[in-house]
C-alpha positions as CSV (number, residue, x, y, z in Angstrom):
1,M,53.4,72.4,3.2
2,D,54.7,75.8,4.2
3,G,52.8,76.1,7.5
4,R,50.2,78.7,6.4
5,N,47.1,79.0,8.4
6,I,44.2,77.0,7.0
7,P,40.8,77.3,8.6
8,G,39.8,74.2,10.5
9,F,43.3,72.7,10.5
10,Y,46.3,72.8,12.8
11,Y,49.9,72.6,11.5
12,E,52.3,70.5,13.6
13,D,55.7,71.8,12.4
14,Q,57.9,70.5,15.2
15,E,57.1,66.8,15.1
16,R,55.2,65.6,12.0
17,K,55.2,68.7,9.7
18,K,51.7,68.1,8.5
19,Y,48.2,69.5,8.9
20,F,45.6,67.9,11.3
21,R,41.9,68.7,11.4
22,I,40.7,70.5,14.5
23,L,37.7,68.6,15.8
24,P,34.9,70.0,18.0
25,N,35.3,69.3,21.7
26,H,32.6,66.5,21.6
27,H,34.4,64.7,18.8
28,A,38.0,65.4,20.0
29,P,40.3,62.9,21.8
30,P,40.5,63.0,25.6
31,S,41.0,66.4,27.2
32,G,44.7,65.7,27.7
33,S,45.3,65.5,24.0
34,K,47.2,68.4,22.6
35,Y,45.1,68.5,19.4
36,A,41.9,69.3,21.3
37,K,40.5,72.8,20.4
38,E,40.9,74.3,23.9
39,N,44.5,73.0,24.2
40,I,45.4,74.3,20.8
41,K,44.1,77.8,21.8
42,K,46.0,77.7,25.1
43,R,49.2,76.7,23.3
44,A,48.8,79.6,20.9
45,E,48.4,82.1,23.8
46,E,51.4,80.7,25.5
47,S,53.4,81.0,22.3
48,K,52.4,84.6,21.9
49,K,53.4,85.5,25.5
50,R,56.7,83.8,25.0
51,K,57.5,85.7,21.8
52,L,56.6,89.0,23.5
53,S,58.9,88.2,26.4
54,E,61.7,87.2,24.2
55,A,61.3,90.4,22.2
56,F,61.3,92.5,25.3
57,A,64.5,90.8,26.7
58,N,66.2,91.3,23.3
59,Q,65.3,95.0,23.3
60,K,66.6,95.4,26.9
61,R,69.8,93.7,26.0
62,Q,70.4,95.9,23.0
63,Q,69.7,99.1,25.1
64,Q,72.1,98.2,28.0
65,V,75.8,98.6,28.0
66,Q,77.3,95.2,28.7
67,Q,80.3,95.3,31.0
68,S,83.3,93.3,30.0
69,I,83.8,89.9,31.7
70,V,87.3,91.1,32.6
71,L,86.0,94.0,34.6
72,Q,83.8,91.7,36.6
73,S,86.8,89.9,38.0
74,P,88.0,90.8,41.5
75,I,91.4,91.5,40.0
76,A,89.9,94.4,38.0
77,R,89.2,96.5,41.1
78,S,92.6,98.0,41.1
79,L,92.3,98.6,37.4
80,E,89.0,100.5,38.0
81,R,90.8,102.8,40.4
82,E,93.6,103.4,37.9
83,L,91.0,104.2,35.2
84,G,89.0,106.4,37.5
85,R,85.9,104.3,37.2
86,R,85.5,103.8,40.9
87,G,86.7,106.1,43.7
88,H,88.7,105.0,46.7
89,H,86.7,104.5,50.0
90,S,88.5,107.6,51.4
91,Q,87.7,109.6,48.3
92,R,84.0,108.7,48.5
93,K,83.9,109.8,52.1
94,H,85.6,113.1,51.2
95,D,83.0,113.6,48.5
96,W,80.2,113.1,51.1
97,A,81.8,115.6,53.4
98,K,82.1,118.1,50.5
99,A,78.5,117.7,49.6
100,S,77.4,118.1,53.2
101,A,79.3,121.3,53.6
102,H,78.2,122.8,50.3
103,G,74.6,123.4,51.5
104,L,75.4,125.2,54.8
105,Q,73.6,128.5,55.3
106,S,74.3,130.9,58.2
107,R,71.8,132.6,60.5
108,A,71.7,134.1,64.0
109,V,69.7,132.1,66.6
110,T,69.9,134.6,69.5
111,D,69.0,138.2,69.6
112,E,71.6,140.8,70.3
113,N,71.0,143.6,72.8
114,D,73.1,146.7,73.6
115,D,73.6,145.7,77.2
116,D,74.8,142.2,76.4
117,S,78.4,141.2,76.6
118,E,80.3,138.8,74.4
119,I,79.4,135.1,74.5
120,L,82.4,132.9,75.4
121,H,80.9,129.4,75.7
122,F,77.6,127.7,75.2
123,D,76.0,124.3,75.0
124,V,72.5,122.9,74.1
125,D,70.5,120.6,76.4
126,P,69.4,117.6,74.2
127,V,66.2,117.1,76.3
128,T,64.7,120.6,76.8
129,R,66.6,122.1,73.8
130,S,67.5,125.1,76.0
131,L,70.6,127.0,75.0
132,V,72.9,127.9,77.9
133,V,75.6,130.6,77.3
134,G,78.4,132.0,79.4
135,R,79.3,135.7,78.8
136,T,82.4,137.8,79.4
137,N,80.5,139.5,82.3
138,D,80.8,136.2,84.2
139,R,77.1,135.5,83.9
140,I,75.3,132.3,82.9
141,E,72.1,132.6,80.9
142,S,69.6,130.0,79.8
143,M,67.5,130.6,76.6
144,F,64.5,128.5,75.4
145,P,63.2,128.0,71.8
146,K,60.5,130.4,70.8
147,Y,58.1,127.6,70.1
148,N,58.5,126.4,73.6
149,K,57.6,127.9,77.0
150,Y,59.7,127.6,80.1
151,P,59.1,124.0,81.1
152,D,58.6,122.8,84.7
153,L,60.8,119.8,84.7
154,T,59.3,118.6,88.0
155,G,55.8,118.4,86.7
156,S,53.5,117.5,83.8
157,D,55.0,120.3,81.6
158,V,57.7,117.9,80.5
159,L,55.2,116.0,78.3
160,E,53.6,119.2,77.1
161,S,57.0,120.6,76.2
162,N,57.9,117.5,74.3
163,E,54.6,117.7,72.4
164,R,55.3,121.3,71.4
165,L,58.8,120.3,70.3
166,T,57.4,117.5,68.2
167,S,54.8,119.6,66.6
168,S,57.3,122.4,65.7
169,V,60.2,120.4,64.3
170,N,59.5,121.5,60.8
171,S,60.6,125.0,61.6
172,P,64.2,125.8,62.7
173,P,64.3,127.0,66.3
174,S,65.4,130.5,67.4
175,Y,65.7,131.6,71.0
176,Y,64.1,134.1,73.3
177,C,66.1,137.3,74.0
178,H,64.4,137.3,77.4
179,T,66.4,134.9,79.5
180,K,66.7,133.6,83.0
181,R,70.0,134.4,84.7
182,I,72.0,132.7,87.3
183,Y,74.0,134.8,89.8
184,P,77.4,135.9,88.3
185,L,80.4,133.8,89.0
186,N,83.6,135.1,90.5
187,S,85.8,135.2,87.5
188,R,86.0,134.6,83.7
189,I,84.2,131.5,82.5
190,S,86.7,129.0,81.0
191,S,84.4,126.1,79.9
192,M,80.7,125.1,79.8
193,N,79.4,121.6,79.0
194,V,76.1,119.7,79.4
195,S,76.8,116.1,80.5
196,P,75.3,113.6,78.0
197,V,74.7,111.2,80.9
198,S,72.7,113.2,83.4
199,G,72.1,116.6,81.8
200,T,74.2,118.3,84.5
201,L,75.5,121.7,83.5
202,V,79.3,121.9,84.2
203,T,80.8,125.4,84.3
204,T,84.3,126.3,85.3
205,T,86.0,129.6,85.9
206,M,89.6,130.5,85.4
207,G,90.2,132.3,88.7
208,S,91.8,135.7,89.3
209,S,91.9,137.5,92.7
210,R,89.5,134.7,93.8
211,P,90.2,131.0,93.4
212,P,88.7,129.2,90.4
213,I,85.5,127.2,90.9
214,I,83.6,124.3,89.4
215,H,79.8,125.1,89.2
216,L,77.3,122.2,88.8
217,T,73.6,122.5,88.4
218,T,71.2,119.7,87.7
219,H,68.9,121.4,85.2
220,T,69.9,123.8,82.4
221,D,66.6,125.7,83.0
222,L,68.3,127.0,86.2
223,T,65.7,125.5,88.5
224,G,67.8,122.7,89.9
225,I,70.2,122.4,92.8
226,S,73.6,124.1,92.3
227,E,76.9,122.9,93.8
228,L,80.2,124.8,94.0
229,Y,83.6,123.2,94.3
230,A,86.8,125.3,94.9
231,P,89.8,123.0,94.5
232,H,92.8,123.5,96.8
233,D,96.3,124.4,95.4
234,I,94.9,125.2,92.0
235,T,95.5,128.6,90.4
236,T,93.7,128.2,87.1
237,I,91.0,125.9,85.7
238,W,91.3,125.8,81.9
239,T,88.7,123.3,80.7
240,S,86.3,120.4,81.5
241,A,85.0,117.3,79.7
242,P,82.1,115.2,81.0
243,S,82.4,111.5,80.2
244,P,80.2,110.2,77.3
245,S,79.0,107.2,79.4
246,A,78.0,106.3,83.0
247,A,80.0,103.0,82.9
248,P,81.4,102.4,85.4
249,S,80.4,105.8,86.8
250,E,79.6,109.3,85.6
251,T,82.9,111.3,85.5
252,I,83.7,114.9,84.8
253,A,87.4,115.6,84.0
254,V,88.8,119.0,84.8
255,G,92.0,120.4,83.4
256,T,93.9,122.8,85.7
257,S,97.2,124.5,86.0
258,N,99.1,121.6,87.5
259,A,96.8,118.5,87.7
260,L,93.9,116.6,86.4
261,L,90.8,116.7,88.6
262,T,87.9,114.3,88.5
263,L,84.4,114.6,89.8
264,T,82.7,111.2,90.0
265,R,79.3,109.9,91.1
266,T,77.2,106.8,90.9
267,S,73.5,106.2,91.2
268,S,73.8,105.9,95.0
269,T,76.4,108.6,95.8
270,G,76.9,112.3,95.3
271,W,79.8,114.0,93.6
272,T,83.3,113.1,95.0
273,T,86.4,115.0,93.9
274,A,89.9,113.5,93.3
275,K,93.2,114.5,91.9
276,P,94.4,111.4,90.2
277,L,97.2,112.9,88.1
278,G,99.8,115.6,88.7
279,L,101.0,117.4,85.5
280,P,104.2,119.2,84.6
281,S,102.3,121.9,82.7
282,D,98.8,123.4,82.2
283,A,96.1,121.0,80.9
284,Q,94.5,123.3,78.4
285,A,92.5,120.7,76.4
286,L,90.6,117.5,77.2
287,T,88.7,115.0,75.2
288,W,87.3,111.5,75.8
289,L,88.5,108.8,73.3
290,S,86.3,106.2,75.0
291,P,84.2,106.0,78.2
292,T,87.4,105.1,80.1
293,T,90.2,106.8,78.2
294,L,90.9,110.5,78.3
295,A,93.4,112.5,76.2
296,L,95.0,115.6,77.8
297,G,96.7,118.4,75.8
298,L,99.3,120.4,77.7
299,R,100.8,123.9,77.3
300,N,104.3,122.2,76.9
301,A,102.9,120.6,73.6
302,S,102.7,117.1,75.0
303,I,99.6,114.9,74.8
304,H,98.9,112.3,77.4
305,L,96.5,109.4,77.8
306,W,94.8,108.7,81.1
307,D,92.9,105.5,81.9
308,A,90.0,105.9,84.4
309,R,90.1,102.3,85.4
310,S,93.7,101.8,86.2
311,R,94.4,105.5,87.0
312,G,97.6,105.1,84.9
313,H,98.8,107.5,82.2
314,R,101.6,107.8,79.6
315,L,102.9,110.4,77.1
316,C,101.7,109.4,73.7
317,L,102.2,112.3,71.3
318,V,104.1,115.6,71.0
319,N,102.6,118.6,69.2
320,R,104.7,121.3,67.5
321,S,103.3,124.0,69.8
322,A,101.2,124.4,72.9
323,V,98.0,122.4,72.6
324,T,94.9,124.7,72.8
325,A,92.1,122.2,71.7
326,L,91.6,118.5,71.3
327,R,88.9,116.4,69.7
328,R,88.5,112.7,69.0
329,A,88.4,112.1,65.2
330,D,86.8,109.1,63.4
331,D,88.6,106.5,65.6
332,A,89.8,106.2,69.2
333,T,93.4,106.3,67.9
334,R,93.1,109.5,66.0
335,L,93.0,113.1,67.3
336,V,92.4,116.5,65.8
337,V,94.8,118.8,67.6
338,A,94.8,122.6,67.5
339,G,97.8,124.7,68.7
340,L,99.5,128.0,68.4
341,R,101.6,129.0,65.5
342,S,98.6,128.3,63.2
343,E,98.8,124.6,63.7
344,L,95.7,122.3,63.2
345,A,96.5,118.7,62.4
346,L,95.3,115.1,62.5
347,L,97.5,112.9,64.7
348,D,97.5,109.2,65.0
349,L,98.5,107.3,68.2
350,R,99.9,104.5,66.0
351,M,102.3,106.6,64.1
352,P,105.9,106.0,65.0
353,R,107.4,108.4,67.4
354,A,111.0,109.7,67.2
355,E,113.0,109.0,70.3
356,P,114.3,111.9,72.4
357,T,117.8,113.0,71.7
358,A,120.4,113.5,74.4
359,R,120.7,117.2,73.7
360,G,117.0,118.2,73.6
361,P,113.4,117.2,74.1
362,R,111.4,114.7,72.2
363,P,110.8,115.7,68.6
364,P,107.2,116.4,67.6
365,S,104.9,113.7,66.2
366,L,104.4,113.5,62.5
367,P,100.8,114.6,61.5
368,V,98.6,112.5,59.2
369,L,97.0,115.7,57.8
370,A,97.6,119.4,58.2
371,F,94.7,121.9,57.9
372,D,94.9,125.5,56.6
373,Y,94.5,127.3,59.9
374,A,95.2,130.7,61.3
375,N,95.9,131.1,65.0
376,E,99.3,132.5,66.1
377,A,98.7,133.4,69.8
378,N,95.1,132.9,70.9
379,A,94.8,130.2,73.6
380,A,91.1,129.4,73.4
381,L,89.4,129.1,70.0
382,G,86.5,126.8,69.1
383,L,87.0,123.3,67.6
384,D,84.7,120.4,67.0
385,V,84.6,117.2,64.8
386,Q,81.7,115.3,63.3
387,P,83.1,111.9,62.3
388,E,80.0,110.6,60.6
389,L,79.9,113.5,58.1
390,G,83.7,113.7,58.0
391,L,83.8,117.4,58.9
392,V,86.0,119.5,61.1
393,A,84.8,123.0,62.2
394,A,87.2,125.6,63.8
395,G,87.3,129.3,64.6
396,D,90.4,131.2,63.6
397,E,92.1,134.3,64.8
398,N,90.5,136.4,62.0
399,G,87.0,135.7,63.4
400,A,86.0,133.3,60.6
401,V,84.6,129.8,61.1
402,R,86.1,127.3,58.7
403,V,84.8,123.8,57.8
404,Y,87.3,121.2,56.7
405,S,87.3,117.7,55.3
406,L,88.4,115.1,57.9
407,R,89.6,112.8,55.1
408,T,91.8,115.2,53.1
409,G,92.2,118.4,55.2
410,E,90.7,120.5,52.4
411,T,88.9,123.7,53.4
412,L,85.4,123.2,52.3
413,R,83.6,126.4,53.5
414,E,84.7,129.6,55.2
415,F,82.2,131.9,56.9
416,A,83.4,135.4,57.3
417,A,83.9,137.1,60.7
418,Q,81.0,138.8,62.4
419,G,81.9,142.4,63.3
420,G,80.4,144.4,66.3
421,R,78.6,147.7,65.9
422,D,81.7,149.7,66.8
423,G,83.8,147.8,64.2
424,E,85.3,145.2,66.6
425,R,85.9,141.8,65.1
426,F,84.9,138.9,67.3
427,R,86.6,135.5,67.4
428,S,84.7,132.3,68.0
429,H,85.8,130.7,71.3
430,C,83.2,127.9,71.1
431,V,82.2,125.8,68.0
432,R,79.9,122.7,68.3
433,F,78.2,120.2,66.0
434,V,74.6,120.0,67.5
435,E,71.9,117.5,66.5
436,D,68.4,119.0,66.3
437,E,65.0,117.5,67.0
438,R,64.8,116.0,63.5
439,G,68.2,114.3,63.9
440,E,69.9,116.7,61.5
441,M,73.4,117.9,62.3
442,R,74.2,121.6,62.3
443,I,77.2,123.8,63.3
444,M,76.7,126.4,66.1
445,A,79.4,129.0,66.9
446,A,79.6,131.8,69.5
447,L,80.5,135.0,67.6
448,G,80.4,138.2,69.6
449,K,77.1,138.8,71.4
450,T,75.1,136.1,69.5
451,V,75.3,132.5,68.5
452,M,75.4,131.7,64.8
453,E,74.1,128.6,63.2
454,F,75.3,127.0,60.0
455,A,72.7,124.5,58.9
456,W,71.4,122.7,55.8
């Protein structure tokens, strides 16, 4: 009995190893019996499915590479890094930054006219998407996307404007060359920022024969109420920085020639000014590390922290040269610092600081990273950081805009300088990472009489 198929018989090879006659259903044992005709048919189908499944599993096992049991152990993670099988967390973030910078393409988003002057500063209103620029002729201009009309923020045009924005997000925005203008200010514009809390446009001037001023307007379409503040005993205003949050109150920090100024308001009060901190040198750079902690970069190369709650401050870092720009990096303890003498570095507040010697000032802080940067003597060049992408963007003295990796300091892209019609080479005094309507990040830089965009 070799188990060959014999018509009318069923071979039981597992138990009795003999043939049994298959009886019709009306002569078969009870339905629960495994020798009934229907049950034998069902068992044959199940056996066929099982063999097909086993064959497929065997084929899949043969076509896949089986990882060694040793490499599946937690101890093997260090071995994987040594063999190059798996990159370190920092290396993976660097690769992400490198891939993000690879696809950047440049284009101009504003028109250039012969009667225009150079753009020094700009910012983008996240609500109306209007672009506000400050020029060397001391004028402030507001431009709107071409797919959007001038919105009336006091009426129903807000909803219509948002609908037009939503319907046009598939095409990148460019801006009208026809603009609305505010009256000219009294001296050179030193900073321009849109508050992320209330949308207030904050513009400061450096001062010259007239005192410097702080200009506030409620709407970037230039239809709101404007307020002017002229601080006493201040010769120069260098920069400003609106707080990222309204808790406990909306605050605007202003860096001046000898002090830190603040403008604060709550939901029930107007703007109130204060001078919470006197400084030994010019505050040329400001950045908020948190809603209550502000970092100040001074001309004498020192970097201070100021707490908005306690009103206390302390010296935390010393740069190698005068600080010209500051930006928060990927953590509240890390700062990207730009200075003179071609210095651009990543500093960490937790790094050990050398104690001052009896014969001289405190030695400079040790950098975590140093970037390939060119700026010997220009006091105000653009700088911004995008921690989620791990990118740093900066304008240099040659007029180029460079993109670096925040993880390694490597120069990932360099966009050449934009020359004027008469051969003049412009430098970028303002560089920003801006999120568009689709949530995509792009780099915008003021270069000469236009604003350039570097986007994916």
